[in-house]
C-alpha positions in Angstrom: 136.1 244.5 115.7 135.2 247.6 117.4 135.6 250.9 115.6 137.6 253.0 118.2 137.4 256.0 115.8 133.6 256.0 116.3 131.7 257.5 119.2 130.1 254.4 120.0 133.4 252.6 119.7 135.0 255.1 122.2 132.1 254.9 124.7 132.4 251.0 124.7 136.0 250.9 125.1 135.9 253.2 128.0 133.0 251.3 129.7 135.0 248.0 129.3 138.5 249.3 130.6 136.7 250.9 133.7 137.5 250.0 137.1 135.6 247.0 138.7 133.1 248.0 141.5 135.8 246.4 143.9 139.2 246.7 144.1 141.5 243.6 143.3 143.3 242.9 146.4 146.3 240.5 146.9 144.4 239.0 149.9 143.3 235.2 149.4 140.0 235.4 151.1 139.1 238.1 148.6 139.6 236.0 145.6 135.9 234.6 145.4 134.4 238.1 145.3 137.4 239.2 142.8 136.4 236.5 140.4 132.7 237.2 140.6 133.0 240.8 139.8 135.5 239.7 136.9 133.0 237.5 135.7 130.5 239.9 135.6 132.7 242.3 133.5 133.5 239.3 131.1 129.8 238.7 130.3 128.8 242.4 129.9 132.0 243.3 127.8 131.6 239.9 125.7 135.2 238.7 126.6 133.9 235.1 127.1 135.9 233.8 124.1 139.2 234.7 125.4 138.8 233.3 129.0 137.4 230.0 127.5 140.9 227.9 127.3 141.2 224.7 125.3 142.9 222.1 127.5 142.7 219.1 125.3 140.7 216.8 122.8 138.2 214.0 123.7 138.1 210.7 122.3 136.1 211.9 119.4 138.5 214.6 118.5 136.4 217.3 119.9 138.2 220.3 121.9 137.9 220.3 125.6 137.5 223.8 127.0 137.5 225.2 130.5 136.6 228.6 131.9 139.6 230.5 133.3 137.5 232.2 135.9 135.7 229.1 137.3 138.1 226.4 136.7 141.4 228.1 136.9 142.9 225.4 139.0 142.6 223.1 136.0 144.2 225.3 133.5 148.2 226.0 133.2 149.6 229.3 132.2 151.1 227.6 129.2 147.6 226.6 128.0 146.4 230.2 128.5 149.4 231.6 126.8 148.9 229.1 123.8 145.2 230.3 123.4 146.4 233.8 123.5 148.9 233.2 120.7 145.8 232.2 118.1 144.6 235.8 118.1 147.2 238.1 119.5 148.3 241.0 117.4 145.4 240.2 114.7 142.8 242.4 113.3 140.0 240.5 115.5 137.7 241.2 118.5 139.5 238.7 120.6 142.8 240.8 120.1 140.9 244.1 121.2 139.2 242.1 124.2 142.5 240.8 125.6 144.1 244.4 125.7 140.8 245.6 127.2 140.7 243.0 130.0 144.5 243.8 130.7 143.6 247.3 131.3 140.7 246.8 133.1 142.4 244.6 135.7 145.4 246.9 136.1 143.2 249.9 136.8 141.5 247.6 139.4 144.5 246.3 141.2 145.6 247.8 144.5 149.0 249.0 145.2 149.8 245.6 147.1 148.3 243.4 144.4 150.5 245.4 141.8 153.6 245.0 144.1 152.9 241.2 144.2 152.7 240.4 140.5 155.3 242.8 139.6 158.3 240.5 139.6 156.6 238.1 137.1 154.7 240.8 135.2 156.2 239.9 132.0 154.5 236.6 132.1 151.3 238.5 131.3 152.6 239.7 127.7 152.6 237.4 124.7 153.7 237.3 121.0 156.7 238.8 119.3 155.3 242.5 120.3 155.0 241.5 124.0 151.3 242.4 123.8 149.4 242.6 126.9 147.0 239.6 127.5 144.1 240.1 130.1 143.5 236.3 130.4 147.3 235.9 131.0 147.3 238.7 133.6 144.3 236.9 135.5 145.9 233.7 135.6 149.2 235.4 137.1 147.1 237.2 139.6 145.2 233.9 140.6 148.5 232.0 141.0 150.1 234.5 143.2 147.1 235.0 145.4 146.7 231.2 146.1 150.1 229.8 146.3 150.9 231.4 149.6 147.9 229.9 151.3 147.5 226.4 150.1 149.3 223.9 147.9 147.4 220.8 147.7 143.7 219.6 147.5 144.1 217.7 150.9 144.7 220.9 152.5 141.5 222.4 151.1 139.5 219.3 152.1 141.0 219.4 155.6 139.7 223.0 156.0 136.3 221.9 155.1 136.3 219.2 157.8 137.4 221.5 160.7 135.0 224.5 160.1 134.4 224.7 163.9 138.0 225.6 164.5 137.8 228.2 161.6 134.9 229.9 163.2 136.8 230.2 166.5 139.9 231.7 164.6 137.4 234.3 163.1 136.1 235.4 166.4 132.6 233.9 165.7 132.1 236.3 162.9 129.5 234.5 160.8 129.8 236.8 157.7 133.4 236.4 157.6 133.3 232.7 158.2 130.9 232.3 155.3 133.5 234.0 152.9 135.8 231.6 154.2 133.9 228.6 153.4 133.1 230.0 150.0 136.7 230.3 149.3 137.4 226.7 150.2 134.7 225.4 147.9 135.8 227.7 145.0 139.3 226.0 145.5 137.6 222.6 145.1 135.6 223.6 142.0 138.5 225.6 140.4 140.5 222.2 140.5 137.8 220.0 139.4 137.0 218.4 142.7 133.8 217.9 144.6 132.6 217.3 148.1 129.2 216.0 148.9 127.0 218.8 150.0 125.7 216.9 153.0 129.1 216.5 154.2 129.9 220.3 154.3 126.2 220.9 155.9 126.9 218.6 158.8 130.4 220.6 159.2 128.7 223.9 159.0 126.2 222.9 161.6 129.0 222.1 164.0 130.7 225.6 163.1 127.5 227.4 163.9 126.7 225.4 167.1 130.2 226.3 168.4 129.2 230.0 168.5 128.9 231.4 172.2 125.6 233.5 171.4 122.8 231.5 173.1 120.1 233.1 170.7 121.9 231.9 167.6 122.9 228.7 169.3 119.2 227.9 169.8 118.1 228.9 166.5 120.6 226.8 164.8 119.8 223.8 166.9 116.1 224.1 165.8 117.4 224.1 162.2 119.5 221.1 162.8 116.6 219.2 164.2 114.4 220.1 161.3 117.1 218.9 158.9 118.0 215.7 160.8 114.0 214.9 161.0 113.5 215.8 157.3 111.3 218.4 157.8 113.5 220.8 156.1 116.3 220.5 153.5 119.5 222.5 153.3 122.3 222.9 150.8 125.6 224.7 151.7 124.3 228.1 150.3 120.8 228.0 151.9 122.2 227.1 155.4 124.9 229.7 155.0 122.3 232.3 154.0 120.0 231.4 156.8 123.1 231.7 159.5 124.0 234.8 157.9 120.6 236.5 158.2 120.3 235.7 161.9 123.7 236.8 162.6 123.0 240.1 161.1 119.7 240.6 162.7 121.2 240.1 166.3 124.3 242.3 165.3 122.1 245.2 164.2 119.7 244.9 167.4 122.9 244.9 169.3 122.1 241.7 171.0 125.0 239.4 169.6 127.0 237.6 172.2 124.9 239.6 174.8 125.8 238.7 178.4 123.2 236.2 179.9 122.2 235.9 183.4 124.6 233.2 184.3 127.7 235.1 182.7 126.5 238.3 184.5 126.3 236.2 187.7 130.0 235.0 187.3 131.3 238.6 186.5 129.6 240.1 189.4 131.0 237.4 191.5 134.5 238.0 190.2 134.3 241.6 190.7 133.3 241.2 194.3 136.0 239.0 195.1 138.4 241.5 193.4 137.1 244.4 195.6 137.3 242.3 198.7 140.9 241.3 198.0 141.7 244.8 197.3 140.1 246.2 200.6 141.9 243.4 202.5 145.4 244.3 201.2 144.8 248.1 202.1 143.7 247.4 205.6 146.7 245.5 206.4 148.8 247.5 209.0 152.4 247.9 208.1 154.9 246.2 210.4 157.3 248.4 212.3 160.6 248.8 210.7 164.1 248.3 212.5 165.0 246.0 215.3 161.8 244.9 217.1 163.8 244.0 220.2 164.9 247.5 220.8 162.2 249.5 222.6 161.9 253.3 222.7 162.3 254.8 226.1 159.2 256.2 227.4 158.9 259.7 229.2 157.8 257.8 232.5 161.1 256.0 232.2 163.1 259.4 232.4 160.8 260.4 235.3 161.5 257.1 237.2 165.3 257.9 236.8 164.7 261.4 238.4 162.7 259.9 241.2 165.2 257.3 242.1 167.8 259.8 242.4 167.7 261.6 245.5 169.5 264.6 244.2 167.0 265.3 241.9 163.8 264.0 243.6 162.6 267.6 244.7 162.0 268.2 241.1 159.0 266.1 241.1 157.2 267.8 244.0 155.0 270.9 243.1 155.4 274.0 245.4 152.8 274.4 248.0 151.1 277.6 249.2 153.7 280.6 249.2 156.7 278.4 248.5 159.0 279.9 246.0 158.2 278.9 242.4 161.7 278.8 241.3 164.9 277.4 242.8 168.4 278.0 241.5 170.7 275.0 241.5 173.6 273.8 239.5 173.3 273.0 235.5 171.1 270.3 234.3 172.4 267.9 232.3 170.4 267.2 228.8 168.7 264.1 229.8 167.1 265.3 232.9 166.0 268.5 231.4 164.3 266.7 228.7 162.8 264.1 231.0 161.3 266.8 233.1 159.8 268.6 230.2 157.9 265.5 229.2 156.6 264.8 232.8 
């Protein structure tokens, strides 16, 4: 047991219960990273005994155990609880470690993760005193994080057989895609299942070759040719690392999915067509509104009216020489006055 009254014990306790380097979220895609961080803390804090869960006995009567972090899909909540009952409320290091682990996890949970497990938080306590148990809390969290996104092994296998579709859904983000693949493989491993590496490598090549970036596509094609010709061998991890390094190099150089000459020509052609259409639409003359059959009377029409009327024909002749410039007659009607003004 750790002597919590000693300076060394206090220091060890504070170190073990401190927050993990990453927050524990409720997002399923973060589960792989979360379990890796928890596993690191389990090893440094010496919690391995409480996450090694007995699940049965073999033919020789020896106890069969599984690791809660790596094989959580093969371990039930009842098995974790049965193991916790063997040391809870005892004066043992395991009892101390279980409480330490519980505190560490709760300190590392995000608000969303706490909300997700809150309805069933009582399941993480054990014994007559409802003592908090780190392994039970971890199992509860994993169950809550995975139930919403998958229900069967067949679903995980189908995901690994359609990786090219997953790549498109993730917007050709190779880093995010690799995390997705790791999550699917972790699901298989946690449930004691396995898919041949060569099968997943083949599907990885299909996914990477579905990316639109020409430079990345050519690079992966070269690796695939070497693989098919037995020049170079790949497993799942080595191929993902290779693709990720190339992806990051292109992104950092701002060359990822850079437009090619063909795509630029297509874009310029579309832009030119758009400008021409816009120019054509603005140059069209507007049609005259109103009844096209009705024509406006021109000033010359009014003058012709005066010319045909002998009474007013003199108005169209300018005075000559010393002829008077004015002449008094009867009042003009409005139409004639306007006509003369226009003439």
